[in-house]
C-alpha positions in Angstrom: 168.5 77.6 126.2 170.5 75.0 124.2 168.3 75.6 121.2 168.7 79.4 121.4 172.5 79.1 121.5 172.6 76.7 118.6 170.4 79.0 116.5 173.2 81.5 116.9 175.8 79.0 116.0 174.2 77.8 112.8 175.7 78.9 109.5 174.0 81.9 107.9 173.9 79.8 104.7 171.6 77.3 106.3 169.1 79.7 107.9 165.7 80.4 106.3 164.2 83.5 104.8 166.5 86.2 103.5 169.7 84.4 104.2 168.6 81.5 102.0 167.8 83.9 99.2 171.2 85.5 99.7 172.7 82.1 99.6 170.9 81.3 96.3 171.9 84.6 94.8 175.5 84.1 95.8 175.6 80.6 94.4 174.1 81.9 91.2 176.8 84.6 91.1 179.5 81.9 91.6 178.0 79.9 88.8 178.1 82.8 86.5 181.7 83.6 87.5 182.7 80.0 86.9 181.2 79.9 83.4 182.9 83.2 82.5 186.4 81.9 83.6 186.2 78.2 82.9 187.8 78.5 79.5 190.6 80.8 80.7 191.5 78.3 83.5 192.0 75.6 80.8 194.5 77.5 78.7 198.1 76.4 78.7 199.3 79.9 79.7 197.1 79.8 82.8 198.3 76.4 83.8 201.9 77.5 83.4 201.3 80.7 85.5 199.6 78.6 88.3 202.5 76.1 88.3 205.1 78.9 88.5 203.4 80.5 91.5 203.0 77.2 93.3 206.6 76.1 92.6 208.0 79.4 94.0 205.9 78.9 97.1 207.1 75.3 97.5 210.7 76.3 96.9 210.7 79.0 99.5 209.1 76.7 102.0 211.7 74.0 101.3 214.6 76.5 101.5 213.5 77.8 104.9 212.7 74.4 106.2 209.4 75.8 107.5 206.1 74.2 108.2 203.1 75.2 106.0 201.7 77.2 108.8 204.7 79.5 109.2 206.1 79.6 105.7 203.7 82.3 104.6 205.5 84.8 106.9 208.5 84.5 104.6 206.4 84.8 101.5 208.3 85.2 98.2 207.8 88.3 96.1 206.1 86.6 93.1 206.4 89.7 91.0 210.2 89.1 91.0 209.5 85.8 89.2 206.1 86.1 87.4 205.8 89.7 86.2 206.4 90.1 82.5 208.2 92.1 81.4 210.0 92.8 84.7 209.7 96.5 85.6 213.4 97.2 85.6 213.8 95.5 82.3 210.8 97.4 80.9 212.3 100.7 82.0 215.6 99.9 80.2 213.7 98.9 77.1 211.6 102.0 76.8 214.3 104.6 77.7 215.2 105.0 74.1 211.5 104.8 72.9 208.9 107.5 73.1 205.5 107.0 74.7 202.8 109.1 76.4 203.6 109.8 80.1 200.2 108.3 81.2 201.6 104.9 80.2 204.1 105.1 83.0 201.1 105.5 85.3 199.6 102.4 83.7 202.8 100.3 84.2 203.0 101.4 87.8 199.4 100.5 88.4 199.9 97.1 86.9 202.9 96.5 89.3 200.7 97.7 92.2 198.0 95.2 91.1 200.6 92.4 91.1 201.6 93.3 94.7 198.0 93.3 95.8 197.5 89.9 94.2 200.5 88.4 95.9 199.2 89.7 99.2 195.9 88.1 98.6 197.5 84.8 97.5 199.5 85.0 100.8 196.2 85.4 102.7 194.7 82.4 100.9 197.5 80.1 101.9 197.5 81.4 105.5 193.7 80.9 105.6 194.2 77.3 104.4 196.9 76.8 107.0 194.7 78.2 109.8 191.9 75.9 108.7 194.0 72.9 109.5 193.3 73.8 113.1 189.7 73.1 112.5 190.5 69.9 110.7 192.6 68.8 113.7 189.6 69.6 115.9 187.3 67.5 113.8 189.8 64.6 114.0 190.2 64.9 117.8 186.5 65.3 118.3 186.0 61.7 117.0 187.1 60.7 120.4 184.7 62.8 122.5 186.5 61.7 125.7 189.2 64.3 124.9 187.0 67.4 125.0 189.6 69.5 126.7 192.0 69.2 123.7 189.2 69.9 121.4 188.2 73.1 123.2 191.8 74.2 123.3 192.1 74.0 119.5 188.8 75.8 119.1 190.1 78.6 121.4 193.3 78.9 119.4 191.4 79.1 116.1 188.9 81.7 117.5 191.8 83.9 118.6 193.7 83.8 115.3 193.7 86.8 113.0 191.6 86.5 109.9 194.2 86.5 107.1 191.7 87.8 104.6 191.7 91.1 106.4 195.0 91.8 104.7 193.2 93.9 102.1 190.1 95.7 103.5 186.9 96.4 101.6 187.7 100.1 102.0 191.1 99.5 100.3 189.4 97.6 97.5 187.0 100.5 97.0 189.9 103.0 97.0 191.7 100.8 94.5 188.6 100.7 92.3 188.2 104.5 92.4 191.9 105.1 91.6 192.0 102.8 88.7 188.8 104.2 87.2 190.4 107.6 87.4 193.3 106.3 85.5 191.0 104.6 83.0 189.2 107.9 82.5 192.5 109.8 82.0 193.7 107.2 79.4 190.4 107.3 77.4 189.9 111.1 77.5 193.5 111.7 76.5 193.2 109.2 73.7 190.1 111.0 72.4 191.9 114.3 72.6 194.9 113.0 70.6 192.6 111.6 68.0 190.8 114.9 67.6 194.1 116.6 67.2 195.2 114.0 64.5 191.9 114.6 62.7 192.5 118.4 62.8 196.0 118.0 61.4 194.7 115.9 58.6 192.1 118.6 57.8 194.8 121.2 57.8 196.9 119.2 55.4 194.0 119.0 53.0 193.8 122.8 53.1 197.6 122.9 52.5 198.3 124.8 55.7 201.4 122.7 56.2 203.3 125.2 58.3 200.8 125.0 61.1 200.8 121.2 60.9 204.6 121.0 61.1 204.6 122.9 64.5 203.3 119.7 66.2 203.7 116.0 65.9 202.9 114.2 62.7 199.4 112.8 62.3 200.7 109.2 62.1 202.5 109.6 65.4 199.4 111.0 67.1 197.5 108.0 65.9 200.1 105.7 67.4 199.9 107.5 70.8 196.2 107.1 70.7 196.5 103.4 70.0 198.9 103.0 72.9 196.5 104.7 75.3 193.6 102.6 74.0 195.5 99.3 74.8 196.4 100.6 78.3 192.8 101.7 78.9 191.5 98.3 78.0 194.1 96.7 80.3 193.0 98.9 83.2 189.3 98.2 82.6 189.9 94.4 82.6 192.0 94.8 85.8 189.2 96.8 87.5 186.7 94.1 86.6 189.0 91.3 87.8 189.5 93.1 91.2 185.8 93.7 91.6 185.2 90.0 91.2 188.1 89.1 93.5 186.9 91.6 96.2 183.5 90.0 96.3 185.0 86.5 96.7 187.3 87.8 99.5 184.4 89.4 101.3 182.4 86.2 101.2 185.3 84.1 102.5 186.2 86.7 105.1 182.7 86.6 106.5 182.7 82.8 106.5 186.0 82.7 108.4 184.6 85.2 111.0 181.5 83.1 111.3 183.5 80.0 112.0 185.6 81.9 114.6 182.4 83.0 116.3 181.1 79.4 116.4 184.4 78.2 117.8 184.5 81.0 120.4 180.9 80.4 121.6 181.5 76.6 121.7 184.6 76.6 123.9 183.2 79.3 126.2 180.1 77.1 126.7 182.1 74.0 127.5 179.0 72.0 126.5 179.8 68.7 124.9 176.4 68.6 123.1 177.0 71.9 121.5 180.5 70.7 120.5 178.9 67.8 118.6 176.6 70.2 116.7 179.6 72.4 115.9 181.6 69.5 114.5 178.6 68.6 112.3 178.4 72.2 111.1 182.1 72.2 110.3 181.9 68.9 108.5 178.9 70.0 106.5 180.5 73.1 105.1 184.1 72.0 104.9 184.2 71.0 101.2 182.4 74.2 100.2 184.8 76.4 102.2 187.9 74.8 100.7 186.4 75.0 97.2 185.9 78.7 97.7 189.5 79.1 98.8 190.7 77.3 95.7 188.4 79.4 93.5 189.9 82.6 94.9 193.4 81.3 94.4 192.6 80.4 90.8 191.2 83.9 90.1 194.3 85.5 91.6 196.6 83.5 89.3 194.4 84.4 86.4 194.8 88.1 87.3 198.6 87.6 87.2 198.2 86.2 83.7 195.9 89.0 82.4 198.2 91.7 83.8 201.2 90.2 82.0 199.3 89.9 78.8 198.2 93.6 79.0 201.7 94.8 79.8 203.1 93.0 76.8 200.4 94.4 74.5 201.1 98.0 75.7 204.8 97.5 75.2 204.3 96.2 71.7 202.3 99.4 70.9 205.2 101.5 72.3 207.8 99.7 70.2 205.9 100.2 66.9 207.7 103.6 66.5 210.8 105.3 67.7 209.9 108.9 66.9 211.1 111.5 69.4 208.1 113.9 69.1 205.6 114.2 71.8 202.0 115.3 71.8 
């Protein structure tokens, strides 16, 4: 009976067969992700972005005089501090400039991405705060004479909401679909404008200038196409970043749920021997779990950075000209 229950409690990452293969595949995937982003994490701009995010969190916690567990409820809007350029400032800057209407969709999408990222960062901090319950349990369990307190903490952890459910996998899929539609619109419109510019150029060669003058100049069309290209690249990178982040969130979400299941089964059993095995299980995977949390946090901050960089590049393309014509 005890062996049967413990088989259920064991981590899916320690079981044999398919689960071990999944574990190997997942670790391989993590290794590839790490190699891809290692250089980006070492850049000065990334370090500055991470520092700004952490300082804003620390400042809000200090201002409210809250503990690390409750401070997340009063989470600061990081886009008010980190988004570059700020949306309000951006709108004022481009009021007098001309750009394709799809670029407004791009800028709105980038703000939406920022908001999603800050929600995810909030969930990471709350997950880390909730995990401190488990750390307290492990510390209390060192004195196995105090089993009641240990079971009480396990019950509290098991009943807590999984913070990583803040963005569901369905929402991630919807986000992916919506941004791919925007990417498709940007690329198809860019191609259409290029074809029009090529046609105008051909008309000019045939000296049919009156027809050409009815529409925008070829040079302006080329600039609009360049703007759409830069925005499309930004959306494509954003979609890839979010696909990576969604996989990381899913893995961590499942791990939190697994730990909650372990805690629930343990306190319901009231068995001190099972409690010892559970504590070993938590100790065994503690560093890996915290490392995954840190990795997700790093990728979210990197996403902040790439969004800012893309917004600046698109704005630079817009400001190249000040013509009032529109395709």
